[in-house]
Backbone as CSV, one residue per row, in Angstrom:
resi,resn,N_x,N_y,N_z,CA_x,CA_y,CA_z,C_x,C_y,C_z
1,MET,-11.602,-18.950,-10.033,-10.310,-19.154,-10.680,-9.214,-19.344,-9.637
2,GLU,-8.172,-20.046,-10.028,-7.050,-20.288,-9.112,-5.902,-19.343,-9.439
3,ILE,-5.414,-18.668,-8.421,-4.289,-17.751,-8.590,-2.994,-18.486,-8.253
4,LYS,-2.099,-18.561,-9.230,-0.818,-19.229,-9.030,0.363,-18.269,-9.149
5,LYS,0.232,-17.293,-10.045,1.335,-16.379,-10.300,0.854,-14.951,-10.137
6,VAL,1.630,-14.163,-9.379,1.236,-12.797,-9.038,2.265,-11.813,-9.589
7,GLY,1.790,-10.758,-10.205,2.650,-9.673,-10.635,2.494,-8.479,-9.710
8,VAL,3.586,-7.802,-9.428,3.543,-6.596,-8.589,4.254,-5.485,-9.349
9,ILE,3.530,-4.416,-9.626,4.108,-3.288,-10.358,4.532,-2.212,-9.366
10,GLY,5.827,-1.967,-9.300,6.381,-1.051,-8.317,7.059,-1.848,-7.227
11,CYS,8.334,-1.563,-6.977,9.075,-2.322,-5.968,9.644,-1.376,-4.914
12,GLY,8.845,-0.336,-4.598,9.192,0.548,-3.497,8.804,-0.104,-2.188
13,ALA,8.584,0.697,-1.157,8.291,0.147,0.170,7.072,-0.765,0.150
14,MET,5.980,-0.312,-0.472,4.765,-1.116,-0.496,4.891,-2.282,-1.461
15,GLY,5.361,-2.019,-2.681,5.461,-3.074,-3.668,6.379,-4.204,-3.238
16,ALA,7.531,-3.845,-2.654,8.469,-4.861,-2.171,7.832,-5.702,-1.070
17,GLY,7.109,-5.054,-0.173,6.438,-5.779,0.905,5.373,-6.720,0.385
18,ILE,4.617,-6.278,-0.618,3.573,-7.119,-1.210,4.208,-8.311,-1.926
19,ALA,5.268,-8.047,-2.699,5.973,-9.130,-3.390,6.506,-10.151,-2.387
20,GLN,7.053,-9.664,-1.281,7.614,-10.557,-0.267,6.559,-11.466,0.334
21,ILE,5.431,-10.886,0.772,4.416,-11.697,1.440,3.769,-12.688,0.479
22,CYS,3.664,-12.313,-0.798,3.124,-13.242,-1.795,4.077,-14.420,-1.996
23,ALA,5.371,-14.124,-2.110,6.366,-15.182,-2.294,6.467,-16.073,-1.053
24,GLN,6.392,-15.461,0.129,6.431,-16.248,1.366,5.234,-17.178,1.473
25,SER,4.133,-16.795,0.821,2.904,-17.602,0.877,2.842,-18.641,-0.231
26,GLY,3.934,-18.764,-1.006,4.024,-19.833,-1.984,3.739,-19.453,-3.422
27,TYR,3.430,-18.181,-3.684,3.137,-17.758,-5.053,4.416,-17.464,-5.826
28,GLN,4.406,-17.752,-7.110,5.432,-17.251,-8.010,5.152,-15.774,-8.229
29,VAL,6.178,-14.935,-8.141,5.989,-13.487,-8.172,6.881,-12.845,-9.226
30,VAL,6.299,-11.927,-9.989,7.067,-11.068,-10.888,6.959,-9.649,-10.347
31,ALA,8.079,-9.053,-9.985,8.095,-7.685,-9.438,8.795,-6.773,-10.425
32,SER,8.182,-5.631,-10.729,8.759,-4.746,-11.745,9.060,-3.360,-11.192
33,GLU,9.993,-2.706,-11.864,10.287,-1.293,-11.616,10.626,-0.640,-12.955
34,ILE,10.740,0.693,-12.947,10.941,1.409,-14.211,12.385,1.350,-14.694
35,ASN,13.331,1.015,-13.791,14.725,0.858,-14.214,15.439,-0.123,-13.283
36,ASP,16.620,-0.553,-13.707,17.369,-1.559,-12.945,17.778,-1.062,-11.565
37,GLU,18.094,0.218,-11.463,18.527,0.765,-10.175,17.437,0.632,-9.118
38,LEU,16.230,1.047,-9.466,15.120,0.963,-8.513,14.719,-0.481,-8.260
39,LEU,14.792,-1.306,-9.295,14.460,-2.727,-9.134,15.435,-3.398,-8.173
40,ASN,16.724,-3.174,-8.377,17.727,-3.789,-7.502,17.602,-3.290,-6.063
41,LYS,17.241,-2.028,-5.913,17.028,-1.473,-4.571,15.857,-2.171,-3.878
42,GLY,14.775,-2.377,-4.625,13.604,-3.045,-4.060,13.877,-4.491,-3.712
43,LEU,14.548,-5.211,-4.603,14.869,-6.611,-4.336,15.837,-6.740,-3.165
44,ALA,16.754,-5.776,-3.050,17.702,-5.784,-1.931,16.979,-5.573,-0.603
45,SER,15.946,-4.758,-0.622,15.183,-4.518,0.618,14.444,-5.777,1.048
46,ILE,13.955,-6.554,0.080,13.313,-7.830,0.407,14.338,-8.781,1.011
47,GLU,15.496,-8.861,0.384,16.580,-9.720,0.868,16.971,-9.344,2.298
48,LYS,17.076,-8.051,2.561,17.466,-7.568,3.889,16.410,-7.914,4.932
49,THR,15.149,-7.729,4.575,14.055,-8.040,5.502,14.023,-9.521,5.836
50,LEU,14.166,-10.361,4.823,14.154,-11.807,5.049,15.361,-12.249,5.884
51,ALA,16.521,-11.620,5.637,17.718,-11.950,6.410,17.515,-11.633,7.890
52,LYS,16.824,-10.534,8.179,16.540,-10.174,9.567,15.616,-11.203,10.218
53,LEU,14.657,-11.717,9.428,13.746,-12.731,9.956,14.491,-14.022,10.289
54,VAL,15.491,-14.358,9.463,16.325,-15.536,9.743,17.137,-15.300,11.015
55,GLU,17.697,-14.104,11.115,18.507,-13.745,12.283,17.702,-13.818,13.574
56,LYS,16.436,-13.430,13.485,15.552,-13.464,14.659,14.905,-14.827,14.856
57,GLU,15.259,-15.777,13.973,14.751,-17.147,14.028,13.237,-17.219,13.848
58,LYS,12.707,-16.278,13.063,11.280,-16.304,12.748,11.012,-17.148,11.499
59,ILE,12.007,-17.255,10.630,11.953,-18.181,9.501,13.321,-18.857,9.391
60,SER,13.380,-19.981,8.689,14.650,-20.687,8.506,15.367,-20.156,7.266
61,GLN,16.638,-20.464,7.156,17.407,-20.090,5.958,16.798,-20.751,4.726
62,GLN,16.289,-21.962,4.913,15.646,-22.674,3.806,14.394,-21.928,3.339
63,ASP,13.617,-21.426,4.292,12.415,-20.645,3.954,12.798,-19.379,3.190
64,LYS,13.844,-18.725,3.651,14.314,-17.501,2.996,14.718,-17.778,1.554
65,ASP,15.506,-18.834,1.371,15.979,-19.176,0.031,14.811,-19.540,-0.886
66,ALA,13.836,-20.249,-0.341,12.666,-20.636,-1.135,11.865,-19.402,-1.546
67,THR,11.742,-18.444,-0.620,10.996,-17.219,-0.901,11.667,-16.411,-2.011
68,THR,12.958,-16.187,-1.883,13.661,-15.381,-2.882,13.673,-16.068,-4.249
69,SER,13.669,-17.392,-4.254,13.676,-18.118,-5.534,12.362,-17.949,-6.289
70,ARG,11.313,-17.582,-5.574,9.998,-17.409,-6.208,9.810,-16.007,-6.800
71,ILE,10.745,-15.093,-6.531,10.599,-13.706,-6.993,11.496,-13.450,-8.195
72,LYS,10.889,-13.010,-9.273,11.635,-12.620,-10.471,11.491,-11.122,-10.665
73,GLY,12.597,-10.427,-10.805,12.565,-8.988,-11.059,12.568,-8.694,-12.545
74,THR,11.918,-7.600,-12.937,11.862,-7.228,-14.346,11.666,-5.726,-14.499
75,THR,12.020,-5.219,-15.652,11.708,-3.829,-16.004,10.781,-3.796,-17.214
76,SER,10.224,-4.946,-17.579,9.337,-5.045,-18.740,7.967,-5.558,-18.335
77,THR,6.923,-4.827,-18.684,5.553,-5.271,-18.364,5.168,-6.519,-19.145
78,LYS,5.903,-6.857,-20.186,5.595,-8.059,-20.968,5.742,-9.313,-20.119
79,ASP,6.509,-9.220,-19.038,6.702,-10.380,-18.170,5.486,-10.678,-17.297
80,PHE,4.434,-9.860,-17.417,3.187,-10.125,-16.695,2.204,-10.927,-17.546
81,SER,2.650,-11.383,-18.708,1.744,-12.003,-19.675,1.130,-13.318,-19.209
82,ASP,1.735,-13.966,-18.207,1.166,-15.222,-17.711,0.770,-15.140,-16.235
83,CYS,0.580,-13.932,-15.739,0.163,-13.762,-14.335,-1.356,-13.879,-14.204
84,ASP,-1.791,-14.426,-13.083,-3.230,-14.563,-12.806,-3.777,-13.350,-12.067
85,LEU,-2.899,-12.665,-11.359,-3.265,-11.469,-10.603,-2.113,-10.483,-10.683
86,ILE,-2.422,-9.237,-10.974,-1.408,-8.188,-10.988,-1.839,-7.110,-10.014
87,ILE,-0.919,-6.711,-9.139,-1.199,-5.671,-8.145,-0.334,-4.462,-8.456
88,GLU,-0.959,-3.364,-8.778,-0.240,-2.111,-9.069,0.035,-1.381,-7.762
89,ALA,1.303,-1.014,-7.540,1.694,-0.337,-6.305,2.668,0.795,-6.614
90,VAL,2.320,1.639,-7.592,3.167,2.774,-7.948,2.693,4.012,-7.189
91,ILE,3.303,5.158,-7.458,2.942,6.394,-6.768,1.481,6.754,-7.021
92,GLU,0.924,7.541,-6.129,-0.499,7.888,-6.210,-0.741,8.982,-7.262
93,ASN,-0.706,8.564,-8.515,-0.961,9.456,-9.641,-1.974,8.763,-10.539
94,LEU,-3.182,9.304,-10.609,-4.272,8.624,-11.313,-3.976,8.442,-12.794
95,ASP,-3.421,9.454,-13.431,-3.119,9.343,-14.862,-2.107,8.229,-15.122
96,LEU,-1.091,8.137,-14.269,-0.097,7.085,-14.411,-0.735,5.713,-14.216
97,LYS,-1.569,5.593,-13.208,-2.222,4.316,-12.938,-3.133,3.901,-14.091
98,LYS,-3.869,4.846,-14.656,-4.743,4.541,-15.800,-3.916,4.057,-16.993
99,LYS,-2.784,4.678,-17.212,-1.893,4.272,-18.299,-1.394,2.847,-18.074
100,ILE,-1.023,2.537,-16.838,-0.544,1.196,-16.505,-1.643,0.161,-16.711
101,PHE,-2.854,0.462,-16.273,-3.955,-0.485,-16.411,-4.306,-0.725,-17.874
102,ALA,-4.268,0.325,-18.675,-4.534,0.166,-20.107,-3.477,-0.740,-20.745
103,GLU,-2.225,-0.566,-20.339,-1.143,-1.388,-20.875,-1.283,-2.833,-20.425
104,LEU,-1.579,-3.042,-19.154,-1.758,-4.394,-18.635,-2.898,-5.116,-19.339
105,ASP,-3.951,-4.396,-19.646,-5.123,-4.992,-20.288,-4.758,-5.640,-21.617
106,GLY,-3.774,-5.066,-22.304,-3.357,-5.613,-23.586,-2.321,-6.710,-23.488
107,ILE,-1.759,-6.905,-22.274,-0.681,-7.878,-22.081,-1.156,-9.120,-21.335
108,CYS,-1.979,-8.921,-20.311,-2.343,-10.011,-19.405,-3.429,-10.902,-19.991
109,PRO,-3.450,-12.177,-19.591,-4.498,-13.087,-20.071,-5.887,-12.613,-19.659
110,GLN,-6.894,-13.035,-20.398,-8.252,-12.546,-20.170,-8.786,-12.858,-18.775
111,HIS,-8.299,-13.956,-18.178,-8.816,-14.330,-16.864,-8.168,-13.524,-15.733
112,ALA,-7.090,-12.788,-16.032,-6.306,-12.138,-14.977,-7.081,-11.021,-14.285
113,ILE,-6.902,-10.949,-12.971,-7.477,-9.874,-12.148,-6.451,-8.758,-12.044
114,LEU,-6.906,-7.524,-12.184,-6.029,-6.362,-12.062,-6.406,-5.608,-10.790
115,GLY,-5.470,-5.510,-9.866,-5.731,-4.838,-8.595,-4.851,-3.617,-8.425
116,THR,-5.332,-2.657,-7.642,-4.546,-1.471,-7.326,-4.425,-1.329,-5.820
117,ASN,-3.246,-0.924,-5.383,-2.998,-0.719,-3.958,-3.265,0.725,-3.534
118,THR,-3.953,1.499,-4.372,-4.226,2.888,-4.018,-4.927,2.989,-2.665
119,SER,-4.625,4.054,-1.949,-5.236,4.256,-0.632,-6.415,5.221,-0.684
120,CYS,-6.606,5.903,-1.843,-7.682,6.902,-1.844,-8.213,7.258,-3.224
121,LEU,-7.558,6.847,-4.312,-7.984,7.281,-5.635,-9.152,6.445,-6.168
122,SER,-9.867,6.998,-7.136,-11.040,6.341,-7.718,-10.626,5.130,-8.544
123,ILE,-11.109,3.972,-8.155,-10.725,2.734,-8.835,-11.507,2.534,-10.129
124,ILE,-12.735,3.005,-10.172,-13.517,2.844,-11.403,-12.859,3.599,-12.560
125,ASP,-12.172,4.699,-12.265,-11.464,5.426,-13.321,-10.353,4.567,-13.917
126,MET,-9.670,3.810,-13.070,-8.634,2.899,-13.566,-9.273,1.742,-14.336
127,ALA,-10.357,1.228,-13.802,-11.033,0.089,-14.432,-11.495,0.418,-15.845
128,MET,-11.976,1.645,-16.041,-12.519,2.014,-17.344,-11.432,2.294,-18.376
129,ALA,-10.167,2.249,-17.945,-9.056,2.322,-18.899,-8.797,0.957,-19.515
130,THR,-9.542,-0.075,-19.053,-9.394,-1.439,-19.552,-10.684,-1.895,-20.232
131,LYS,-10.615,-3.062,-20.830,-11.804,-3.687,-21.420,-12.340,-4.791,-20.513
132,ARG,-11.853,-4.802,-19.262,-12.287,-5.820,-18.300,-12.604,-5.179,-16.946
133,PRO,-13.446,-4.160,-16.899,-13.704,-3.484,-15.616,-14.257,-4.412,-14.545
134,GLU,-14.868,-5.513,-14.959,-15.406,-6.466,-13.986,-14.303,-7.197,-13.238
135,LYS,-13.072,-7.158,-13.772,-11.948,-7.848,-13.149,-10.969,-6.882,-12.480
136,VAL,-11.395,-5.652,-12.259,-10.546,-4.637,-11.623,-11.110,-4.285,-10.249
137,LEU,-10.240,-4.187,-9.258,-10.672,-3.825,-7.905,-9.495,-3.287,-7.109
138,GLY,-9.788,-2.801,-5.931,-8.746,-2.322,-5.036,-8.268,-3.434,-4.125
139,LEU,-6.962,-3.553,-3.973,-6.352,-4.470,-3.009,-5.403,-3.622,-2.170
140,HIS,-5.949,-3.006,-1.125,-5.215,-2.033,-0.331,-4.542,-2.710,0.845
141,PHE,-3.224,-2.920,0.697,-2.407,-3.448,1.786,-1.978,-2.292,2.684
142,PHE,-1.543,-2.645,3.881,-1.101,-1.637,4.840,0.374,-1.846,5.153
143,ASN,1.042,-0.756,5.469,2.496,-0.755,5.621,2.919,-1.062,7.064
144,PRO,3.841,-2.027,7.274,4.500,-2.888,6.294,3.628,-4.078,5.902
145,ALA,3.528,-4.327,4.603,2.606,-5.335,4.077,2.825,-6.739,4.643
146,PRO,4.070,-7.187,4.880,4.238,-8.541,5.420,3.743,-8.698,6.863
147,ILE,3.602,-7.584,7.577,3.246,-7.651,8.996,1.781,-7.307,9.253
148,MET,1.294,-6.256,8.627,-0.071,-5.799,8.888,-1.086,-6.826,8.405
149,LYS,-2.076,-7.113,9.245,-2.972,-8.247,9.014,-4.191,-7.923,8.151
150,LEU,-4.368,-6.661,7.804,-5.584,-6.282,7.074,-5.333,-6.148,5.581
151,LEU,-6.315,-6.591,4.788,-6.355,-6.328,3.355,-7.725,-5.749,3.042
152,GLU,-7.733,-4.497,2.609,-8.971,-3.812,2.254,-9.270,-4.113,0.782
153,ILE,-10.342,-4.824,0.532,-10.760,-5.138,-0.832,-11.832,-4.131,-1.237
154,VAL,-11.577,-3.424,-2.331,-12.471,-2.336,-2.733,-13.170,-2.697,-4.040
155,LYS,-14.473,-2.757,-3.962,-15.308,-3.171,-5.088,-15.911,-1.956,-5.779
156,THR,-15.701,-1.847,-7.089,-16.340,-0.770,-7.846,-17.744,-1.213,-8.252
157,ILE,-18.484,-0.321,-8.877,-19.825,-0.686,-9.340,-19.762,-1.719,-10.466
158,ALA,-18.566,-1.888,-11.063,-18.421,-2.827,-12.181,-17.761,-4.141,-11.784
159,THR,-17.141,-4.210,-10.600,-16.417,-5.414,-10.192,-17.368,-6.582,-9.994
160,SER,-17.027,-7.734,-10.572,-17.892,-8.903,-10.438,-17.733,-9.560,-9.074
161,ASP,-18.770,-10.297,-8.661,-18.710,-11.034,-7.399,-17.618,-12.102,-7.455
162,GLU,-17.405,-12.690,-8.641,-16.374,-13.715,-8.798,-14.984,-13.134,-8.539
163,THR,-14.754,-11.895,-9.001,-13.463,-11.242,-8.780,-13.246,-10.969,-7.295
164,VAL,-14.289,-10.516,-6.618,-14.188,-10.250,-5.184,-13.921,-11.542,-4.419
165,GLU,-14.642,-12.602,-4.776,-14.473,-13.884,-4.086,-13.054,-14.428,-4.260
166,ALA,-12.538,-14.364,-5.479,-11.171,-14.839,-5.731,-10.154,-14.012,-4.958
167,SER,-10.395,-12.719,-4.855,-9.486,-11.827,-4.133,-9.539,-12.080,-2.631
168,GLN,-10.720,-12.396,-2.120,-10.833,-12.745,-0.704,-10.029,-14.004,-0.388
169,LYS,-10.150,-15.012,-1.232,-9.412,-16.258,-1.024,-7.910,-16.000,-1.102
170,PHE,-7.520,-15.138,-2.030,-6.108,-14.776,-2.155,-5.623,-14.092,-0.879
171,GLY,-6.380,-13.118,-0.381,-6.000,-12.416,0.841,-5.870,-13.352,2.024
172,GLU,-6.810,-14.274,2.143,-6.776,-15.236,3.243,-5.563,-16.157,3.134
173,SER,-5.156,-16.473,1.892,-3.986,-17.335,1.699,-2.704,-16.639,2.135
174,LEU,-2.732,-15.303,2.205,-1.579,-14.527,2.696,-1.617,-14.367,4.212
175,GLY,-2.655,-14.899,4.838,-2.810,-14.752,6.275,-3.469,-13.442,6.671
176,LYS,-4.141,-12.793,5.715,-4.780,-11.503,5.985,-6.252,-11.688,6.354
177,THR,-6.744,-10.770,7.159,-8.182,-10.616,7.343,-8.650,-9.630,6.280
178,THR,-9.677,-9.991,5.525,-10.155,-9.118,4.455,-11.438,-8.412,4.872
179,VAL,-11.549,-7.166,4.452,-12.795,-6.413,4.602,-13.147,-5.864,3.225
180,ILE,-14.429,-5.709,2.960,-14.864,-5.234,1.649,-15.473,-3.847,1.784
181,ALA,-14.985,-2.936,0.945,-15.495,-1.564,0.934,-15.935,-1.203,-0.471
182,GLN,-16.832,-0.250,-0.562,-17.226,0.273,-1.861,-16.173,1.283,-2.325
183,ASP,-16.196,1.581,-3.601,-15.231,2.502,-4.208,-15.618,3.949,-3.897
184,ALA,-15.507,4.280,-2.611,-15.817,5.630,-2.129,-14.539,6.241,-1.584
185,PRO,-14.421,7.573,-1.554,-13.173,8.217,-1.117,-12.668,7.705,0.231
186,GLY,-11.418,7.226,0.246,-10.804,6.774,1.493,-11.177,5.383,1.928
187,PHE,-12.172,4.769,1.240,-12.626,3.420,1.577,-13.047,3.365,3.052
188,ILE,-12.529,2.419,3.842,-12.910,2.349,5.264,-11.855,3.018,6.143
189,VAL,-10.638,2.508,6.073,-9.610,2.891,7.041,-9.249,4.363,6.934
190,ASN,-8.877,4.835,5.745,-8.451,6.230,5.617,-9.603,7.208,5.787
191,ARG,-10.802,6.781,5.456,-11.973,7.646,5.667,-12.153,7.949,7.152
192,LEU,-11.818,6.960,7.995,-11.950,7.133,9.441,-10.671,7.658,10.081
193,TRP,-9.518,7.185,9.597,-8.243,7.493,10.253,-7.779,8.921,9.984
194,ILE,-7.920,9.401,8.765,-7.363,10.706,8.407,-7.941,11.849,9.265
195,PRO,-9.260,11.950,9.473,-9.744,13.035,10.349,-9.175,12.951,11.763
196,PHE,-9.073,11.734,12.291,-8.497,11.538,13.625,-7.045,11.998,13.649
197,LEU,-6.293,11.598,12.619,-4.885,11.956,12.550,-4.697,13.461,12.420
198,LEU,-5.451,14.086,11.535,-5.314,15.528,11.336,-5.695,16.298,12.597
199,HIS,-6.690,15.818,13.316,-7.075,16.474,14.571,-5.949,16.338,15.604
200,THR,-5.282,15.182,15.594,-4.137,14.971,16.488,-3.022,15.966,16.180
201,ILE,-2.741,16.149,14.889,-1.679,17.071,14.475,-2.037,18.505,14.864
202,ARG,-3.316,18.870,14.718,-3.737,20.225,15.113,-3.573,20.422,16.615
203,LEU,-3.829,19.373,17.376,-3.663,19.439,18.833,-2.208,19.759,19.176
204,TYR,-1.293,19.095,18.485,0.134,19.337,18.690,0.518,20.730,18.184
205,GLU,-0.015,21.109,17.032,0.270,22.409,16.424,-0.155,23.556,17.340
206,GLU,-1.252,23.356,18.064,-1.776,24.394,18.965,-1.079,24.405,20.310
207,GLY,-0.187,23.450,20.553,0.544,23.405,21.803,-0.240,22.846,22.968
208,VAL,-1.297,22.095,22.688,-2.117,21.525,23.767,-1.330,20.500,24.568
209,ALA,-0.458,19.748,23.886,0.385,18.751,24.564,1.606,18.478,23.695
210,SER,2.623,17.876,24.312,3.839,17.530,23.569,3.566,16.333,22.665
211,ARG,4.458,16.126,21.698,4.293,14.984,20.794,4.344,13.670,21.568
212,GLU,5.274,13.592,22.558,5.413,12.368,23.349,4.155,12.096,24.171
213,ASP,3.603,13.164,24.786,2.418,12.965,25.618,1.195,12.618,24.783
214,ILE,1.084,13.189,23.586,-0.023,12.831,22.695,0.083,11.355,22.312
215,ASP,1.268,10.939,21.874,1.441,9.547,21.455,1.234,8.578,22.612
216,ASN,1.780,8.901,23.784,1.602,8.017,24.939,0.147,7.945,25.380
217,ALA,-0.558,9.068,25.289,-1.972,9.083,25.679,-2.792,8.143,24.797
218,ILE,-2.507,8.171,23.491,-3.249,7.301,22.579,-2.826,5.842,22.746
219,LYS,-1.515,5.605,22.879,-1.037,4.228,23.042,-1.605,3.578,24.305
220,LEU,-1.492,4.285,25.414,-1.867,3.688,26.696,-3.343,3.878,27.030
221,GLY,-3.950,4.956,26.500,-5.360,5.210,26.782,-6.298,4.442,25.866
222,LEU,-5.862,4.209,24.623,-6.702,3.501,23.653,-6.116,2.161,23.230
223,ASN,-4.962,1.797,23.825,-4.313,0.515,23.555,-3.880,0.375,22.099
224,TYR,-3.426,1.479,21.488,-2.891,1.449,20.129,-1.429,0.980,20.189
225,PRO,-0.946,0.273,19.181,0.452,-0.190,19.204,1.464,0.940,19.087
226,MET,1.078,2.058,18.452,1.957,3.228,18.391,1.105,4.482,18.331
227,GLY,1.700,5.607,18.717,0.971,6.862,18.699,0.774,7.384,17.282
228,PRO,-0.197,8.267,17.064,-0.500,8.765,15.721,0.618,9.582,15.091
229,LEU,1.395,10.314,15.899,2.490,11.103,15.325,3.644,10.183,14.903
230,THR,3.905,9.148,15.690,4.898,8.148,15.311,4.471,7.432,14.038
231,LEU,3.190,7.097,13.963,2.666,6.419,12.774,2.759,7.320,11.543
232,SER,2.494,8.607,11.717,2.616,9.556,10.608,4.033,9.565,10.063
233,ASP,5.014,9.557,10.956,6.416,9.531,10.527,6.740,8.252,9.767
234,MET,6.138,7.144,10.168,6.402,5.881,9.503,5.752,5.852,8.113
235,VAL,4.531,6.335,8.029,3.805,6.365,6.749,4.445,7.367,5.792
236,GLY,4.858,8.506,6.325,5.421,9.587,5.507,4.518,10.808,5.557
237,ILE,5.058,11.946,5.953,4.256,13.164,6.074,3.724,13.593,4.705
238,ASP,4.502,13.349,3.652,4.028,13.664,2.303,2.838,12.797,1.914
239,VAL,2.832,11.548,2.380,1.705,10.651,2.094,0.462,11.123,2.840
240,VAL,0.657,11.524,4.096,-0.466,12.065,4.875,-1.074,13.260,4.150
241,LYS,-0.222,14.157,3.671,-0.707,15.343,2.958,-1.440,14.953,1.673
242,PHE,-0.861,14.017,0.914,-1.497,13.623,-0.333,-2.885,13.044,-0.092
243,VAL,-2.989,12.139,0.872,-4.271,11.477,1.120,-5.302,12.474,1.642
244,SER,-4.898,13.326,2.575,-5.858,14.301,3.119,-6.297,15.287,2.051
245,ASP,-5.361,15.747,1.215,-5.721,16.660,0.132,-6.669,16.000,-0.861
246,ALA,-6.389,14.735,-1.177,-7.228,14.008,-2.138,-8.634,13.799,-1.586
247,LEU,-8.725,13.473,-0.302,-10.040,13.266,0.305,-10.823,14.574,0.397
248,TYR,-10.123,15.660,0.716,-10.814,16.956,0.766,-11.315,17.354,-0.624
249,GLU,-10.495,17.098,-1.635,-10.874,17.423,-3.012,-12.156,16.700,-3.410
250,GLN,-12.296,15.452,-2.944,-13.462,14.648,-3.317,-14.672,14.906,-2.419
251,LEU,-14.430,15.153,-1.135,-15.535,15.239,-0.178,-15.925,16.666,0.226
252,LYS,-14.981,17.605,0.088,-15.193,18.994,0.508,-15.607,19.094,1.981
253,ASP,-15.132,18.163,2.771,-15.417,18.129,4.206,-14.239,18.774,4.926
254,PRO,-14.467,19.837,5.730,-13.348,20.540,6.383,-12.520,19.664,7.315
255,ARG,-13.042,18.523,7.714,-12.259,17.620,8.569,-11.018,17.109,7.850
256,TYR,-11.014,17.178,6.515,-9.910,16.641,5.730,-8.947,17.724,5.248
257,ILE,-9.106,18.953,5.726,-8.177,20.021,5.338,-6.834,19.794,6.024
258,THR,-5.767,19.806,5.240,-4.431,19.552,5.774,-3.998,20.680,6.711
259,PRO,-3.535,20.372,7.924,-3.038,21.404,8.834,-1.838,22.145,8.241
260,THR,-1.700,23.411,8.606,-0.583,24.225,8.114,0.759,23.597,8.450
261,LEU,0.864,22.987,9.630,2.131,22.371,10.041,2.561,21.283,9.064
262,VAL,1.617,20.504,8.571,1.937,19.440,7.617,2.471,20.036,6.322
263,ASP,1.826,21.110,5.842,2.304,21.782,4.624,3.739,22.269,4.798
264,LYS,4.040,22.836,5.965,5.381,23.368,6.212,6.412,22.256,6.345
265,MET,6.027,21.143,6.953,6.949,20.018,7.097,7.293,19.426,5.732
266,VAL,6.306,19.320,4.860,6.557,18.809,3.515,7.474,19.769,2.752
267,ALA,7.206,21.072,2.883,8.047,22.072,2.211,9.487,22.004,2.703
268,ALA,9.666,21.685,3.992,11.014,21.605,4.581,11.694,20.266,4.316
269,GLY,10.950,19.328,3.745,11.517,17.998,3.509,11.535,17.121,4.743
270,TRP,10.741,17.484,5.747,10.649,16.684,6.968,9.527,15.663,6.766
271,LEU,9.853,14.561,6.134,8.824,13.608,5.706,8.707,12.389,6.614
272,GLY,9.461,12.375,7.719,9.382,11.246,8.637,10.628,10.384,8.592
273,ARG,10.454,9.109,8.865,11.593,8.186,8.971,12.450,8.171,7.706
274,LYS,11.810,8.242,6.543,12.569,8.091,5.294,13.528,9.245,5.035
275,THR,13.308,10.390,5.670,14.236,11.518,5.501,15.011,11.814,6.780
276,GLY,14.744,11.046,7.839,15.482,11.230,9.087,14.857,12.227,10.041
277,LYS,13.806,12.915,9.596,13.153,13.881,10.477,11.694,14.050,10.080
278,GLY,10.833,14.045,11.091,9.417,14.309,10.904,8.917,14.964,12.175
279,PHE,7.937,14.378,12.799,7.551,14.859,14.139,8.659,14.543,15.139
280,TYR,9.391,13.470,14.850,10.529,13.095,15.679,11.806,13.145,14.831
281,ASP,12.956,13.189,15.510,14.239,13.222,14.827,14.836,11.810,14.833
282,TYR,15.143,11.270,13.647,15.659,9.901,13.532,17.131,9.858,13.160
283,LYS,17.789,11.006,13.109,19.182,11.034,12.700,20.113,10.552,13.800
């Protein structure tokens, strides 16, 4: 099937980024939020990001205008009725996601693919809230979605090969490298990254090295673009806690137990860049 129009549910950091990269790649995009305030905030963030790209001469003003013209904002799921692909990018709450998928199933055309940007939740549970589980899969983008080159495609036991193939072609059209994972806890990236990250945080918690020395050691010793503590601040300490807790709940592997420091940082509201303080101070 050919994908021409894409719906994105949720216009927060991830949803806005996904909507932007889809529109930049030539797709007509419908982006939704639960109210006008959040929708306008998300659309404004896309506008700001594109304006910076024009300022840096990475895209032309004409490209920017063309991209924004392809994005339609809405607060009604009925506007997804003619989309070929819908990507859900709301908060990591399984019950909420199942409710959204059930609603989409009754609105979207029969050929439409329903994707979720979840980083760790069970996709088959969402799929079974619909009457088209063969057309449901994970489309896990990485933050920031317009920049990060990977798209993790997650196949459930019910996802058809045709759905996976169409999703691969879609990912490639966005300039992404696609990898395919089974619907197992954490998929590929988070299954491997979270234990490494939590061990890094414990190293800092125990006073083995400073945050700067840990980050520099990983950046320069392993050629990573940024250190793990800096990356944690960018992702959000609350997100780190949610994913590690969810993986531990599913796997019961002690490597996924959240460090005490992370629990205390979340309790204090030190969530990283978005709150101005995490492992580093951004104020």
